[in-house]
N, C-alpha and C positions, 0 to 999 in steps of 0.2 A: 076754412081760411080762403080768402078771396082769390082763387085760382081756378081756371078752367079745368074741368075734369080730364080733358084730353092732354093737358100739360103735366099731369101728375104721374110720377113713376111709383111712388110709395105713399100710402096714406095709413097712418097709425092712429087708432082711436081707443082711448081708455085702456091702454096697454098696461098690464100688470104681470110681473114675474116674481113670484114668491118661492123661496126655497125652504122646505120644511126642516125644522130642527127636531131630531129624534133622539131620545135618551133612554137609558136603561136596557136591560136584557130584552124587554118586550118591544123595544124601539118605538115607544109611545111618543106621539107628536107633542112637543113642548112649546111650539111657537113657529114663527116664520121669519126668515130673513127677507125683508121687503126690498129687494134689489132694484126693481122698477115698480113705481107706485102710482099708476094711473096717469099716463102721459098721452098727449096728442101732438102730432106734427105731420107735415107732408114733405116730400122731397120731389121737386120738379125735375122733369126730364132734362138731362145735360147740365144740371147745376151741381155745385158742391155744397152740401149742407154740413157745416161743422157742428159737432156735438162736443162741448168743452165742459170740464169740471174736474174737481180734485179726484184723486184715486179713490175708488170705492163708491163713486156717486151713481154708478149704474150704466155707464157708457158702453162698456164691452157687452154687458148683458143685453142691452137694447139691440146692439148690432147682431148678436147671436140669435135673438128672437126673430129679427127681420130675415136673417138667412136661414132660419128654421133649424139651426143647430140645437136650439131650445124650443120646446113647445110651450107657449105662453100660458100663464095661469088663467088669464082672462083678457078680454079685449079683442080687437080685430086688427089685422095687418093686410091691407090690400096692396098687391103687387101687380101693376099693369091691369088694374080693375078686378083682379081675382083675390078673394079672401083666402090667404094661405095659412091663417093662424090655427085652423083645425084640420088642415089637410093631412090625410093619412101618410105615413112614412113612405109607403109604396108608390105614392103619386108625386113625391117631391123631387124626383130626378130632374125633370125639366126646370124646376125652380132652382136647384143647385147648379145647373148649367148656366142659368141666366144671372146668378148672383155670385160674383167672385169675392174672395176675402184675402186681404193682405194682413198678416199677423205682426204683432210687435216684435216678437223674438223670431227673426227669420231662421236662425240656425235650429231653434227648437221646433219649428214647424216643418222642417225638411227632414226626410228620412236619411240619417247619416250613412246608411249602408247602400243607398241608391246613388247612382251617378246623376249629375246635374241634368243631363239630357233626358234620362228616364223620368225624372221628377216632372219636368215640363211636359213630357209626352203623356203622362198619366191621364190628364183630363181629355186629351184627344182620343185616347183608347176607351176611357170610361163612357164617353158620350158618342163614340163611334163617328168622330168628325174627320177621320183620315184612315185610309187602309194602310197595310204594312209597307207598301211601296212609297207612300207619301209621308210617313211619319218623320223620317230624318230631315226631309226638306222643310216640313212645317216647323219642326223644332229649331232648325237652323234659322229660319225666318223670324221666329219668336226671340231667339237670342239677339239677333241683329236689331230687332224692334226695341229691345230694352238696353241696347248699347253694350252687348257682350260679344266677345269673340266666340263663334261656334266651336272653336277648337277646345274650349274648356268643358264641352259637353261630357267628356269622359272622366272628368274629375268629380270627386265626392265633396260634399259641402265643407268638411273640415279643411280641405285644401284651398278654399276660397276665402277672400276677405269678407268682412261684414257687409260692405257695400255690394260685392258680387252676390253674396247670399241673398240680400234683399232684392236684387234685380232678378235672380232666379225665382224668388217667391212672387214677384210682380208678373213675370212671364207666365208662371203657372196660373195666376189669378185671371189673366186675360186670355189664356189659351182656349177656353171654351166659348169665347166670343160673348161674354156677358154684357148685359145692358147696365147693371148696377155693380159697383165694386165698393165693398166696405173696407175702409182703410183704418185698421185698429192700431193707433200709435205707430205708424209705419216708419218713422225716422227717429224715434226717441233713443234707440240704441246705437245710433250712428254718430260719427264725428261731425262737427259743424259743417265742414266743407262738403262732406258726403251727403249731409242732410239737404243742402241746397241743390245738389245735383239730382237727388232723388225726387225732390219736390218739382223741379223742372221737368223731369221725366214723366211724372204723374200728370202734369199739365199738358205736356205734348201728347200723351196717350189719350187723355180725355178729348182733345180736339180731333185727333186723327181717327179714333175709334168711336167717337160720339158716346162717351161713357158718362154715367151719372155716379157721383161719389157721395158716400156718407163717411166723413172724415172725423175720427174719434181721437181726442188728444187732451192732455192736461196743459199743454202749452198754448196759452191764449194768443200770443203773438203769431205763432205758426198758423193757428186756425183762422185768425183775422186775415192773414196774408193769402191763404189758398182758397178760402170759402166765399161763396156768394152770399149765403145767409148763415147765421150762427144761432144755435140753441144752447143756452147756459143751463147746466144740470146740477142739481144739488140734492143729495140724499134721495135719489130715485125719482125726483120730480124736475120738470122744466120750469125755470123761473123767469126766463126772458128769451124772446125769439125775434130776430129782426135781421136786416142786412148787415154785412160786416162794417160798412161805412157808418151806418146809423149807430151801431153798437159802440164803435170806437169814439164817435163824436158826441153821442147822447145816451150813455148808459143810464137806465132808469132804476133798475133794481139795486138795492144796497149791496147785495152780494156781487153783482156784476161790477159795480163801482169799485169795490174792494179788489177784485181781480184785475181790473184795468189799472188801478193805482200801483199794483205790484208788478206790472208787466214792464220789463226793461225797455228803454228807448235809447236811441243813439245820440240824441241831442243833449249834451251835458247841461246846458243852460235851462232848458225846459225840465229836465230831470231833477235839477236842484231846486226849482221853484214849485214843482207840483206837490200836492198834499197826498201823503201816503195814508191809506186807511188800513189800520191793523185790527183784525177781528179777534175778539177775545174768546177763550174757550176752545173746545175741541168739537169736531163733527160728531153729533150723536150717533148712537148705534142704529143700524137699519133693522135690528131685531125689535127695538122699542123706540121708534121715532117720536118726536114731540107732537103734541096735538096741534091742530090749526096749521099755521105755516111752519114747515119744517125748519126754516131758517130763524125763527123768532128768538131762540135762546142766545144767538150770537149777533142779532141785528142791532145796529146803533140807533135806529129810529123806531124801535118796537113800542107798541102801545098794547093795552089790555086785550083788545079784540083780536090781536095777532095770534094769541094762544087758543082762541075759541073757534075761529072759523078758517077753513082752508080757502085762500084766495084763488079764484079761477084765473086761468091764463086768458086774458082778454086783450082785444085790440084797442090801444089807446090812440090810434091814429096812424094812417099810412102803412098798415101792416106791421106795426111795432107792437108785439105781444108781451105783456108783463103780468106776473102773478104776484101782486102786492097791493094791499088795501090802502097803503099810504100814497100810492101813485095815482094821481087824478087824470 
């Protein structure tokens, strides 16, 4: 993709992540769950790339491959110019320091037996970023950075609100001074007002700490708001990739058009007059995905060739990438 190599933080090439299905007493392999099925994209330094799609499309798996919580089945992941896809576990500690993760379920990702201050201090201790005399000051500074009173450092997660829990999770994610933060549905479990506050906090941290974000979400309107570029994912594959503005104004893939048509808007006049695209059928199983284009069984403009050949993700002009043989 047309970007200077010096501007790229992450480059993903032909990434696959298959989970084997084993059955019987002998645990014989009976197939694969094709969670991520041969995708390519880049993330530029200091940008927010949104990865959007329905639940089960492979967003979270993609994020976990990039952070190397999963070892990919095949393909390459270059982080700051180094291929980390086959890096041995013993060599991953610097990578885990440089890549932070904010999980969807903040409470579930926090140790309920630990105090909030100790949770935030863990990355500092693990990566030896502060000695014992500095820990408390560094933790207090991180609390203030995410808008929390340092006094709550002695409280456990269950004593905090969901918004406070998520801010603790954000403080932990940036404690190791990462260059990339993977935000996995970071606001979906929060109230609307708290969602806005959290998104504002993420944007402030990105500017002050010079962070790069991979933002994973099912909420297209949220992704369009926070992201510089957006990749639309369906059944393990990327169907469209372009800037937020271009995707909103000129969606080209039929699946993206359906998502846009279902996205709530605040103007009642426009909402009343726009055409809603309703997709028929259910998302196929990643165990046995359709041949050719994965979307063809539900596509409103499908033709015979769609079931026979996989469309490549190609640039149709101005850095707008689409995987559809019907788009010229």
